[in-house]
N, C-alpha and C positions, 0 to 999 in steps of 0.2 A: 590453361591460363589462370594466373592467380587473381583472385577476387579480393578487393579491399573491403572487408566488413567493418564499417565504423559503427561502434556501439555507443560508448559513453565518452566521446570526444568532448572536451571541455569547451563547448560553444559559448558559454556565458563569460569566459575569460576569468582572470584572477580576481577581479573586483566587480561587484554589482552596484550599479548607479541608479540615479533617479529615473532614468529612462527605462531601465529594467523593471523598476517598481511600478511605474505607470502602465507599462505594457501588461504586467501581471494583474494589476487592479482592473484594467479594461477587460482582460480575458475572463476573470472571475465574475465580474459584473455581468458580462455577456452570457456566461454559462448559466448563472442563476435566472436571468431573464428569459433566455430562449428555452432552457430545459424545463422550467416550470410550465411553460406553455405546451411543451411536448408531453409532459405528464397529463395535462388537462385533456389532451387529445385521446389519451388512453384511460380516462376516468371510468368509462363503462366497464373496464376490466379490473382496474385496481380498486375500485370502490365497492366491489362485491364483499359479502361477508364470507370469510374463509375460516375453516377450522384450524389451519396452521399456515404460517408464512415462513418460507425458507429463503436464504440468500446463499448461493452456491458459487464457488470459484476456486482458483488456484493462484499461487504466487501473490503478486501485488494486488490482484483483483480480490483474492481472499482476504488479505490484510485490510483492504479498503472497507470491505463489508464488516469485518470484525471491529474496526476502529470506530465506526459510527453506530454500533449495535446498541450500546446503552443509551445514547442520545435518542436513538430510534424508539426504544421502548418508552422513553419519556414523552417524546413528541407524538408518536403515533398512537400510544396507548395500547399497543399490541406487542406480544412477545414474538420476536423474529429470531429464528434459529439459523446460525451461520455454520455451514459445513463445507469442508474441502471436497472437491468434485469426486475424487475416487472413492472417498469414504461414503459419500451420498449414493453414488451409483451402485456400489457393491454391498453396502451394509444398511445404511439408514433408510434408503428408499423402501425397504421391505416393511417399514413401520410408518410410512407416510399415509395420512388420511387422503382419500381420493379428492375431497374438497379442499385442496391445498393450493396456495399460490407459491410458485417456485420462480425466484428471480435469479437468472443465470448472469453472473457478473464476469465480464471478460473484456479487457481493453482491446486486444488484437482480434478476438473472436475466431481464432484458428485452431486452438489447442483441441485435440481430439476428445479429451475427457469432458470438457465443458459442453462440447457439441453433443457428446453421448448423453450427458445429463439432461439436455433438452429433449432429446428423443425418448429417453427412458421415462422421464416425468410425464410427458404427454401420453405415452402409451399406457401409463398407470393411472391416467385420468385426471392429472393435475392441470391447472391453468399455468402456463409457462410464459414468462416475459424475459426477453434478452435485454440486458443493460450493457451497452458496448460503445466503444469509440470508433468502430470500424463499420461503415455502412455497406461494404461489399464483402463481408466475411462469411465464412462457412457457418458460423453461428446464426447470422441473420437469415441465411438460406434455410436453416433448419427450424426456425421459430417464427410463428405467425405474428405474435405480439412483440413489438420491439420499441425500446427506448434508446435512441442513439443521439450522441452529441459528438461532433468532430472538433476537438480542441485545437487551438493555435499552440503547437508544441514549443515554439520558440519563446513563448511567454514563461515557461516553467524552468525551474532549475533542472539541469541535465539529469535524466533518470527518474524524475519525480512526477512526470505528467500522468502516467497511467494511474498511479495510486491516488493522487490528489483529485484528478478529474472524476474518477469513478466514485471515490468516497463522497465527493461533493454532490454528485448525481444521486447517489443512494440516499444521502441526507435530505435532498429535496423531495425524493419520493416519500420518505417517512414523514416529512412535514405535511405533504399533501394528504397522506393517509390520516394524519391527525386532524387536519381541517375537515376532510370529508366525513370522518366518523365522529365529529363533534368533540374531539379532545382538545382542539385549538380553535380559538375564535379567528375571524378574518384579520383582526388587528394583531393578534399573537403570531399568526402566520407571517405577516409582513415584517414584524419586528424580528422574528427568527431569521428571515432572509438578511435583513440589515445587519444583525449581529454576526451572522456567519461570514458575510462579505468583509466586514470590518476586521474580524479575527483572522480571516484568510490573508488580508493585506499585511496585517501586523506579523503574521507567520512568515511571510516573505522577508519582511524587514529583519526578522530574527536571524537571518543568514547574511545580513549586510553589515557594513561598518566595522565596529570593534569585534563583533562576533566573527565576522569573516576573517579578520586578521588572526584571531585566536584559533579558528578552525584550520587555517593554513599552518600555524605553529604546531598544533597537535599532529597534523598529518606529517609534518616534517620530522617531529620527534619520533613518531611511530615508525617512520621509515629509517631514520638514522640509527635508532636503537636496535635494529634487526630483531624486532619482537616476533614471536611465533604466532600470536593470536590476539584477538580482542574479544572482550566479554560485554554483553549488554544485559542490564538488569532493569526490571520494571514490574508493575502490578496493575491489575485492572486494564483500562484502555492503554496504559503505558506498556503493558506486557506485549501487546500486539506491535508496538513501535520497536521493541527489541527484536522481533522477528523481521521487521522491515529493515532495521539497521544491519542485521546479519545478511539479509538478502543483498543489500547494496554492496557490502564488502565482498561477498562471495562472487556475485555476478559481474561486478566491475573490476575488482582488484585480485580475484582468485586467491583471497586471503582467508585463513581459518578463522571463523567467527562463531561464537556460541551465544545463544540467548537463553536466559533463565529467569524464572519468576523470582521476584524480590525475596520472598520469604524462603523459597527453596534453596537459595544460594547457601545459607548457613548449614543446610543439611546435605549438600552435595559438593559444589565446586569449592567450597571452603577447604575441604580436606585435601585439595591439591595445593591451594595457595599457602596453607599453613606449613607444608613440608617441602614443596617443590615450586616455589614462586620465582618465575623468570621476569619479574617486574611487568606482569601483564597489565595491559590497558583495560580499565573497567569503566564502562559508560553507564550512568544511572539516569533513568528517565524519572524525574521527580518534580513535577509542577506543584504549585501551591495547591494543597488538597490532602487527600487521604494517604498518600505515599510518603510525604515528607518526613514524618517522625521516624518511620522505620528506615528510610533511606539514610537519614542522619546517623543512626546507629551503625548501619553497615559501612558508611563512609569512614567513620572513625576506626572501625576494625580493619577495613581495607588499607587505610593509611598505615596502621600499625604493622600490617603484614607486608608492606613495601610495594603495594600495587600503585600504579599511576591512575588517579581517579579523575573522571570527567563528569560533572553534574550538569544536566540539561534541565533547566527550570524556568519558572515564570517570575514576573516582577515582584510578586508578593512573597518571595521565598524567605525562609528562616535564615537569619544571618549566620547561624552556625554552619550552614551548608558550605559557605565559602571557606571556613576555617579548615575543613577536612578535604577540600577539593583542590587538586593540582590545577585544574582548569574549570572555570565556571562560565557556562553559556546561558544567558538569561534572555528569554523572549520579552519584547518591549511592553507587554501588557499582562494583566491577570488572565489566566485560563482555568476554567474548570477542567478536571481530568478528562471529561468526555469530549473536549474540544482541543486538547493539546496537540493532537495529530496535525492540526493546521500549522503549527510552528515547528514541532520536532521533526516532521518529515523533511522539511527543507534543510534543517541543520544536519541531520544524519546523511542525507543524500549529498550535500555539499562536502561533508567530511570525506565521504567515500570518493567523490570526484577528485579532490586534491591528492588523496593517498594513491589513487589509481594513476594519476599523472606522474607522481614520483616514481612509480614502478615501471613507467613506460608502457602501460597497457590501455591508455585512454582510447586508442583507435584499433585495439586488437582483441576482438571477441573470441576468435578461433585461432588455434595454433597452426593449422594448415588448411588447405582447400578441401580436404576430404571430410573434415569434421562436420561442416554445416549439414550436408545431406544426411549423414548418419544421425545427427542430433534431431533434425526435423522429422525424420522417419520415426524416431522413438517417441516424439512428443506430439507434434502436429498431426502425424498420420499413424498413430498407434491404432491398432485394430479395435473395433467395438466388440462388446460382449455379444453372445449369441442372440439375446433377446431383441437387439436392434441392429444386428449385422446386415440386414437388408439395406440400411441407410449408409453403410460404409462406402468409401470411394476408392478407386484404384490408387496405388502409390504413384506419385508423379516420377518422372524420370530424374535420376540423380543429377544429371547435368542441369536440368531446369532449377532444381533446388539449390545447386551451387551458384547459379547465376542470379536467381531472384529471391531465394528464401521463400517461406510460406506466404509472406505478405505480398508477394508478386502475383499470387493467384487470386482471382476474384470470383465471387459467387453471386448469383441473383437472389433477391429477396423471395422468401417462400410465398 
């Protein structure tokens, strides 16, 4: 019997209104209030002095940790290393100090690699904390120390919830670390919360109104032009947003997407555009800050090469940016590079939403009923390495996976 797997159906509709904005503001305010208290409950674990702190994850969960990394260094006063789960499990863990704090970031909490990360880090003597949105997940069952928040998914732009909620949660953890270790005063902690909520709400507004109309126009042109791929360019925290943009276009629209560091473009992808340019769409993440000058140089060259250029920036942008951009999407307030994820994530996800709708894939994650079971076997139920194979679980029946997916299976807290 065919199962209807709805993935990125456009639940928000073609336009975002004041009610959507108010729902989002309510949700973000609730997240900061409730999750900061959750962190307080785990202060006896988080407040210890560690030789090293890691944030480990995959997909959106990895991007969320990467996005807040530099702000984390500033707020917490500590260097936090962000590593993809497989890389951590099979390579970097061999160099991990025993007195380490490992934060496992996972929205769904079911992927085998992140669960394996928890078991491995614990076995090697690290203190492990699960940061997740799923209270009955496999990760929760594998990890004694947990930081969980269950978001109201209807408040977020379709496909943005895991990334924004997890990034916000890790941002709060880092603010708490800064407060507990004396890097932030109590007043500075409160101001950082207020600032983050304000920028979060403005970030949702960045995908509304005129920008929403422009996003629809861009998606329509990308579809009508029968383009083969889209390229995302950025640097620093903006580079992580290029990975997020690619992920949304691949997982939603099944569309070829490339992310590249801003400076590296001139040394790599340029050599395709200068001789074989099919009017590629190129998105530049260039908020007011350290990337604008270099972005402007590249925009001018991309325009000369015949690419269609889209600049995503903030309200204090250089006016020359507009001159060389076919489309300009401006967030409604100034953002430091380290906080631009709060706006750009909504714009990028909304763009992917509309393009996916044009392709007729908004409610089609899998091409047939056999794919889900094979996919979940390969990711959610991939086998653990020998060191922690004792914690592996039997593969569920394929019929169960076809009917429920991995999130239909529940686990008890460790």
